[in-house]
MILOVEX-804686 format. One line per 8 residues: number of its first residue (from 1); their letters; for each residue x, y, z of C-alpha. Coordinates in Angstrom, 3 decimals. Example, Ala and Ser with C-alpha at 12.3 -4.5 7.8 and 13.67 -1.06 7.14 Angstrom:
2
1> as> 12.300,-4.500,7.800  13.670,-1.060,7.140 .
REM end
This chain:
498
1> mrkylffm> 0.000,0.000,0.000  1.238,3.431,-0.836  1.722,5.912,1.946  0.174,9.317,1.367  2.013,12.337,2.769  -1.047,14.560,2.720  -4.571,13.196,2.902  -7.930,13.539,4.649 .
9> lvfmilig> -10.746,11.080,4.057  -14.448,11.735,4.610  -16.866,8.798,4.212  -20.468,9.666,3.369  -23.357,7.231,2.957  -26.117,7.990,0.497  -29.559,7.241,1.896  -32.446,8.236,-0.300 .
17> gqivsaes> -30.582,10.988,-2.087  -27.216,12.572,-2.668  -25.481,14.428,0.170  -22.777,16.630,-1.341  -21.404,19.882,0.034  -21.172,22.970,-2.114  -18.120,23.420,-4.315  -16.574,20.007,-3.918 .
25> islmvdqs> -15.780,16.855,-5.823  -16.902,13.462,-4.579  -16.132,9.946,-5.788  -18.306,6.957,-4.969  -18.465,3.214,-5.606  -21.566,1.274,-4.588  -19.569,-1.561,-2.968  -16.330,-1.931,-1.024 .
33> efyfltgq> -15.837,-5.517,-2.239  -16.595,-6.761,-5.756  -16.766,-10.398,-6.863  -16.297,-11.601,-10.451  -16.021,-15.061,-11.933  -12.677,-16.025,-13.460  -12.645,-15.100,-17.127  -15.154,-12.303,-16.557 .
41> eavipltm> -14.287,-8.626,-17.120  -14.081,-6.714,-13.821  -15.899,-3.428,-14.526  -16.593,-1.187,-11.509  -18.962,1.805,-11.788  -17.403,5.014,-10.415  -19.766,7.916,-9.760  -18.264,11.427,-9.857 .
49> nntydkai> -20.042,14.536,-8.597  -18.602,17.977,-9.364  -20.447,20.940,-7.791  -18.036,23.560,-9.135  -19.249,25.765,-11.963  -16.719,24.238,-14.374  -14.854,21.052,-15.208  -11.889,20.415,-12.882 .
57> tgqlsysi> -8.528,19.176,-14.148  -6.075,17.569,-11.746  -4.052,14.424,-11.242  -5.505,10.946,-10.815  -3.186,8.525,-8.984  -3.906,4.885,-8.305  -2.212,1.707,-7.121  -3.197,-1.934,-7.654 .
65> vqtinqng> -1.886,-4.651,-5.335  -2.411,-8.120,-6.811  -2.324,-11.132,-4.475  -2.335,-14.783,-5.548  -2.360,-17.839,-3.260  -0.945,-21.005,-4.813  0.379,-24.225,-3.277  0.378,-22.699,0.190 .
73> mqysstks> 2.456,-19.709,-0.934  1.323,-16.117,-1.399  2.616,-13.880,-4.191  2.064,-10.127,-4.272  2.897,-7.420,-6.778  2.093,-3.718,-6.924  1.488,-1.369,-9.850  1.121,2.400,-9.441 .
81> naqsftip> 0.432,5.159,-11.935  -0.523,8.834,-12.120  -1.961,10.835,-15.002  -3.699,14.096,-15.848  -7.469,13.738,-15.450  -10.536,15.942,-15.935  -13.788,15.571,-14.011  -16.696,17.123,-15.905 .
89> kenqtigl> -19.241,19.459,-14.367  -22.146,17.913,-12.401  -22.744,14.135,-12.171  -21.331,11.343,-14.284  -20.850,7.580,-13.838  -18.138,5.714,-15.726  -16.941,2.121,-15.751  -13.401,1.321,-14.567 .
97> nfgssdtp> -12.188,-1.835,-16.325  -9.655,-3.884,-14.350  -9.453,-6.685,-16.906  -10.032,-10.379,-16.211  -8.170,-13.306,-14.662  -8.139,-16.987,-15.569  -7.234,-17.957,-11.990  -8.521,-16.877,-8.545 .
105> vmltvsme> -6.844,-13.635,-7.526  -7.433,-10.596,-5.310  -6.856,-6.971,-6.358  -6.654,-4.155,-3.789  -7.232,-0.786,-5.459  -6.599,2.673,-4.014  -7.071,5.914,-5.910  -6.913,9.642,-5.257 .
113> fsysyedd> -7.685,12.776,-7.259  -5.771,15.956,-6.402  -6.449,19.396,-7.875  -6.096,23.123,-7.245  -8.868,25.714,-7.088  -8.411,29.420,-6.304  -4.834,28.916,-5.012  -5.879,26.101,-2.647 .
121> dylvsldd> -5.136,22.382,-3.018  -7.677,19.616,-2.555  -7.603,15.820,-2.346  -10.309,13.171,-2.639  -9.393,9.518,-1.999  -10.948,6.070,-2.240  -8.939,3.368,-0.469  -9.033,-0.420,-0.229 .
129> iiiyfvsn> -11.511,-1.285,-2.943  -11.242,-5.086,-3.077  -11.795,-7.072,-6.269  -12.051,-10.878,-6.035  -11.877,-13.236,-8.998  -13.472,-16.519,-7.846  -13.846,-19.875,-9.578  -17.518,-20.614,-8.888 .
137> qsqmnnqn> -20.797,-18.790,-8.297  -21.148,-19.926,-4.670  -18.085,-17.867,-3.691  -19.561,-14.600,-4.924  -20.735,-12.301,-2.137  -21.569,-8.933,-3.705  -23.303,-6.670,-1.188  -24.469,-3.077,-1.468 .
145> npqqssse> -22.032,-1.158,0.737  -21.396,2.322,-0.732  -18.038,3.948,-0.213  -17.807,7.672,-0.882  -15.227,10.370,-0.288  -15.417,14.129,-0.829  -12.580,16.552,-1.482  -10.783,18.073,1.482 .
153> kiinapqq> -8.432,21.027,1.538  -4.760,20.122,1.900  -2.631,22.239,4.195  0.860,23.142,2.928  0.583,20.827,-0.065  2.817,21.143,-3.154  1.212,23.135,-5.945  0.459,21.462,-9.233 .
161> dpqqdqqq> 2.864,22.165,-12.060  1.608,25.209,-13.987  2.845,23.672,-17.229  0.628,20.683,-16.561  -2.436,22.954,-16.414  -1.524,24.347,-19.835  -1.732,20.914,-21.445  -4.923,19.966,-23.204 .
169> pqttqekl> -6.226,17.058,-21.092  -8.270,14.269,-22.556  -11.894,13.977,-21.578  -12.969,11.611,-18.820  -14.322,9.021,-21.236  -11.174,9.160,-23.395  -8.921,8.741,-20.369  -10.763,5.854,-18.756 .
177> qnnqlnqd> -11.764,4.035,-21.927  -8.195,3.748,-23.155  -7.939,0.592,-21.022  -5.026,1.958,-18.976  -6.267,0.243,-15.826  -6.992,-2.894,-17.792  -3.454,-2.914,-19.185  -1.916,-2.422,-15.738 .
185> sqalkeqm> -4.004,-5.274,-14.312  -3.059,-7.574,-17.197  0.620,-6.709,-16.773  0.398,-7.545,-13.084  -1.228,-10.885,-13.856  1.461,-11.797,-16.378  4.185,-10.751,-13.936  2.696,-12.911,-11.179 .
193> qqqmqeqq> 2.322,-15.914,-13.461  5.931,-15.592,-14.602  7.084,-15.313,-10.989  5.203,-18.488,-10.026  6.504,-20.367,-13.053  10.081,-19.413,-12.182  9.528,-20.468,-8.558  8.057,-23.822,-9.603 .
201> qmedefeq> 10.872,-24.408,-12.078  13.459,-23.677,-9.363  11.748,-26.153,-6.981  11.568,-28.864,-9.649  15.233,-28.458,-10.599  16.339,-28.525,-6.939  14.235,-31.618,-6.177  15.634,-33.431,-9.212 .
209> mvnnnsev> 19.212,-32.513,-8.247  18.728,-33.869,-4.694  17.017,-37.064,-5.896  19.871,-37.715,-8.343  22.603,-37.231,-5.719  24.516,-40.477,-5.094  24.900,-39.878,-1.334  21.143,-39.438,-0.924 .
217> qdiqeslk> 20.433,-42.498,-3.079  22.830,-44.665,-1.011  21.047,-43.816,2.254  17.625,-44.289,0.650  18.708,-47.731,-0.575  20.033,-48.625,2.897  16.728,-47.645,4.532  14.819,-49.623,1.912 .
225> nqgyqqid> 16.889,-52.736,2.751  15.914,-52.228,6.413  12.227,-52.376,5.468  11.504,-48.655,5.293  9.395,-47.063,2.556  9.366,-43.367,1.738  6.044,-41.732,2.703  6.788,-38.010,2.375 .
233> ssfepktn> 9.372,-35.468,1.254  9.811,-31.705,1.398  12.187,-29.298,-0.329  13.010,-25.696,0.529  15.225,-24.291,-2.256  17.022,-20.962,-2.184  18.199,-21.455,-5.762  17.918,-24.354,-8.181 .
241> ntgsfnyt> 21.013,-26.013,-6.594  21.023,-24.669,-3.004  18.606,-25.352,-0.168  17.446,-27.897,2.412  15.455,-31.131,2.102  13.795,-33.816,4.234  12.532,-37.355,3.549  10.270,-39.328,5.899 .
249> fenekget> 10.166,-43.160,5.912  8.040,-45.758,7.710  8.182,-49.544,8.074  5.418,-52.109,8.587  5.656,-51.735,12.393  4.886,-48.020,12.136  8.433,-47.047,13.060  9.774,-43.971,11.310 .
257> anlegeme> 13.079,-42.744,9.924  14.214,-39.363,8.670  16.748,-38.337,6.064  17.488,-34.636,6.018  20.265,-32.442,4.750  21.406,-29.354,2.930  22.833,-28.776,-0.527  25.012,-25.857,-1.567 .
265> ngtisslq> 25.882,-25.170,-5.207  24.970,-28.733,-6.163  27.069,-30.361,-3.426  25.709,-31.998,-0.270  26.985,-29.915,2.667  25.232,-31.918,5.422  23.316,-35.218,5.458  21.787,-37.023,8.427 .
273> slttedrq> 19.715,-40.174,8.757  18.095,-41.347,11.985  15.834,-44.391,12.377  13.712,-45.593,15.276  16.253,-48.361,15.867  19.052,-45.750,16.074  17.115,-43.785,18.689  16.310,-46.913,20.681 .
281> qmletlnq> 19.932,-48.043,20.607  21.139,-44.676,21.969  18.533,-44.742,24.765  19.616,-48.247,25.768  23.253,-47.126,25.863  22.210,-44.137,27.970  20.262,-46.290,30.462  23.319,-48.503,30.981 .
289> ssrfqdyq> 25.483,-45.515,31.968  26.061,-45.355,35.741  26.473,-41.591,35.546  23.119,-41.238,33.801  21.530,-43.441,36.490  22.982,-41.158,39.191  21.575,-38.090,37.442  18.142,-39.686,37.152 .
297> qqlenegf> 18.158,-40.734,40.811  19.191,-37.220,41.876  16.355,-35.638,39.872  13.844,-38.188,41.143  14.810,-37.446,44.765  14.266,-33.732,44.068  10.784,-34.352,42.664  11.583,-34.047,38.947 .
305> nqtdrsfh> 9.743,-36.079,36.295  10.696,-36.496,32.615  8.448,-34.425,30.313  10.129,-34.445,26.904  12.802,-36.099,24.777  14.443,-34.853,21.563  17.156,-35.906,19.121  19.348,-33.493,17.133 .
313> qegnrttv> 21.752,-34.868,14.535  24.634,-33.155,12.762  26.903,-35.343,10.673  27.874,-38.417,12.712  27.109,-36.655,16.018  23.709,-36.866,17.713  22.539,-34.852,20.732  19.864,-36.381,22.966 .
321> eltyknde> 18.088,-34.009,25.362  15.862,-35.293,28.200  13.796,-32.554,29.843  12.449,-32.773,33.411  10.106,-30.625,35.488  8.984,-30.589,39.158  5.805,-29.412,40.879  7.244,-25.903,41.235 .
329> netatita> 7.704,-25.708,37.425  11.487,-25.714,37.760  13.216,-27.433,34.872  16.274,-29.611,34.408  17.922,-31.157,31.342  20.165,-34.177,30.849  22.144,-33.787,27.628  23.947,-36.721,26.035 .
337> efedqslq> 26.375,-36.405,23.106  26.781,-39.474,20.844  29.260,-40.064,18.055  28.470,-43.052,15.781  26.167,-44.515,18.483  28.947,-44.190,21.105  28.278,-42.050,24.195  30.907,-39.288,24.378 .
345> elrlekqe> 29.601,-36.713,26.880  26.897,-36.474,29.525  25.869,-33.440,31.589  23.079,-32.256,33.881  21.816,-28.672,33.838  19.200,-27.344,36.248  17.329,-24.055,36.308  19.131,-22.851,39.423 .
353> dflyylvi> 22.460,-23.431,37.681  21.305,-21.216,34.825  20.251,-18.476,37.235  23.632,-18.708,38.989  25.512,-18.265,35.731  23.145,-15.465,34.714  23.931,-13.554,37.910  27.663,-13.990,37.279 .
361> viilvfii> 27.273,-12.669,33.712  25.262,-9.650,34.895  27.929,-8.784,37.479  30.696,-9.064,34.884  28.773,-6.871,32.416  28.219,-4.265,35.150  31.929,-4.193,35.978  32.835,-3.803,32.297 .
369> lvllyvyw> 30.363,-0.930,31.877  31.794,0.852,34.949  35.314,0.490,33.576  34.236,1.791,30.183  32.526,4.774,31.805  35.646,5.615,33.846  37.788,5.323,30.715  35.381,7.552,28.756 .
377> rfqkqrle> 35.432,10.204,31.492  39.219,10.097,31.554  39.494,10.508,27.778  36.925,13.301,27.773  38.826,15.199,30.446  42.054,14.855,28.456  40.370,16.232,25.332  38.895,19.158,27.264 .
385> dsssstai> 42.270,19.978,28.781  43.886,19.766,25.360  41.254,21.929,23.683  41.456,24.602,26.371  45.126,25.155,25.577  44.724,25.198,21.815  43.103,28.006,19.869  40.575,26.718,17.404 .
393> vnepfdyr> 39.797,28.763,14.334  36.552,27.889,12.574  36.487,28.681,8.892  33.306,30.434,7.716  30.805,28.170,5.948  30.880,28.762,2.177  27.176,28.208,1.518  27.408,29.336,-2.102 .
401> reanells> 30.022,26.684,-2.919  28.031,24.046,-1.022  24.883,24.946,-2.978  26.771,24.668,-6.288  28.152,21.259,-5.259  24.646,20.020,-4.457  23.423,21.277,-7.830  26.324,19.515,-9.580 .
409> aarkdfen> 25.483,16.292,-7.752  21.844,16.684,-8.864  22.956,16.887,-12.517  25.002,13.678,-12.151  22.071,11.842,-10.520  19.778,12.886,-13.361  22.291,11.670,-15.974  22.491,8.326,-14.123 .
417> glfkdayg> 18.697,7.931,-14.063  18.335,8.694,-10.314  15.529,11.165,-10.919  14.098,11.430,-7.381  17.567,12.024,-5.938  18.307,14.593,-8.652  15.158,16.636,-7.995  15.650,16.314,-4.219 .
425> kaaqslrl> 19.222,17.662,-4.333  18.222,20.502,-6.659  15.559,21.619,-4.163  18.017,21.199,-1.277  20.545,23.380,-3.116  18.019,26.208,-3.472  16.831,26.002,0.152  20.375,25.952,1.540 .
433> flryhhgi> 21.495,28.998,-0.461  18.384,31.055,0.336  18.555,30.314,4.069  22.180,31.282,4.524  21.971,34.167,2.046  19.232,35.752,4.178  20.880,34.875,7.493  18.507,32.054,8.488 .
441> khemtnde> 20.404,29.281,10.281  17.597,26.781,10.902  16.024,24.376,8.422  12.978,25.619,6.490  10.333,23.906,4.368  9.521,24.936,0.813  6.439,26.837,1.973  8.385,28.618,4.726 .
449> iisflkdv> 11.053,29.704,2.233  8.436,31.125,-0.180  6.547,32.823,2.646  9.771,34.473,3.842  10.646,35.734,0.344  7.166,37.231,0.025  7.565,39.024,3.379  10.867,40.604,2.360 .
457> nqphddik> 9.605,41.469,-1.152  12.078,39.209,-2.927  11.380,37.481,-6.302  9.855,34.108,-5.617  7.671,32.914,-8.529  10.407,30.978,-10.361  11.749,29.598,-7.089  8.294,28.394,-6.037 .
465> qcldlcsl> 7.808,26.688,-9.403  11.147,24.859,-9.012  10.497,23.730,-5.433  6.943,22.575,-6.191  8.027,20.584,-9.219  10.847,18.928,-7.231  8.369,17.908,-4.515  5.966,16.409,-7.056 .
473> vefakyqa> 8.722,14.235,-8.558  10.163,13.266,-5.152  6.787,11.950,-4.006  5.886,10.269,-7.324  3.211,12.825,-8.166  4.818,13.847,-11.453  6.960,12.208,-14.129  10.562,13.459,-14.323 .
481> nepdfsqi> 11.648,14.828,-17.694  14.713,16.575,-19.100  13.130,19.929,-20.145  11.706,20.536,-16.657  14.925,19.523,-14.930  17.032,21.724,-17.200  14.772,24.672,-16.372  15.141,23.949,-12.628 .
489> vqiatkvi> 18.945,23.844,-12.912  18.954,27.090,-14.920  16.818,28.918,-12.340  18.808,27.523,-9.382  22.115,28.512,-11.009  20.830,32.052,-11.602  19.674,32.386,-7.986  22.954,31.066,-6.506 .
497> rs> 25.044,33.411,-8.672  22.972,36.458,-7.766 .
REM end
């Protein structure tokens, strides 16, 4: 979802007649959620009401978020656009065509219309219009739930580009019937389908590479000879030759075995296999250990009972963890380390031991922080003593040179296709020069700069045009182009040299 810097929404419900304030523009759809069958054209009626005494030209911006659920995975893609748009006088209803889809999909549409009238800026928005493409009639749930928004005045908003107002806009019907929305929706659908095809192809190639690996095949054959049959498998690729995998096996007795591992650049980096017999053998070895028996007896005397058991394998090493708990919810863990079914290490950890070590760590951290603070104070005092004996001469800030450097950087960004950065630095160059040139040391917004120039009777029309145009491009309200940018650079250069 796009974030709007300046917006105010007013929802109005029509009951028995139209409720529209004087001199405003309102947009309305008769539902907040629309359902269409797959293959059907999604046409949504948009009602526009213009109470001004003339047609209003402004900018129509919209975004479409397309969401597809497939095989337990969700894919999303967003398309945004903005274009000059004219709303005719009085009422008119038009059909917005969002195209069709051959598969179930959800579109989330947001739109806004911004315009200027008598030196003020206004915005009317419709958010979160949901379009569902469903596969059968029973899933359709169209309900009359009107959503309407009327224009609201924007405070301190960027002015529209005067050159844009001089263009001859197309009529409403010409703009909306050119299938722009339909084309955007179709492009989104094709993009999503391509993304899913690439994902599926990557999964298929990774699965095939794992299945064809000789190490994996050897273990699968060994498990088969032990009476195990594969019942499930899962693959989580990062690329077509890198990722993790897991196979699950079961024999006639219902005993299970797992084969899991990781592959990196086509080579197996880790591979582990653990059967029920392997687990049972390790538990029998553990029960025969006198040290393990002592641990169990100690925990039993202290009121602990076993609550869980887990196995973790890495290469030829397996970690067995037995978890215990008493009536006071205190926990204890016996951890056994095996290597090739041979017991290598055994340890007991209780909750009180953890708390003891935690206290020790906290004390050590506190001591380190105190030492660091003392060292910092010592260094600070040395610097203060040194600075007090040394005269420091601050060179005056050359704001004109800094402004020219920013303007030069803006030109380079524009040449490299970084249009938002280019317009942003051009505006920053102008603001910096004007502030320091007039003795203002604090940061100022575009509006504050223009207001100040008006108060001191300084030329400001060209500067305002530059700053407004830069803001429109920075916030994706206007398309960057070379003639406009060249004019901005020319005006900024003239101001800085003055």
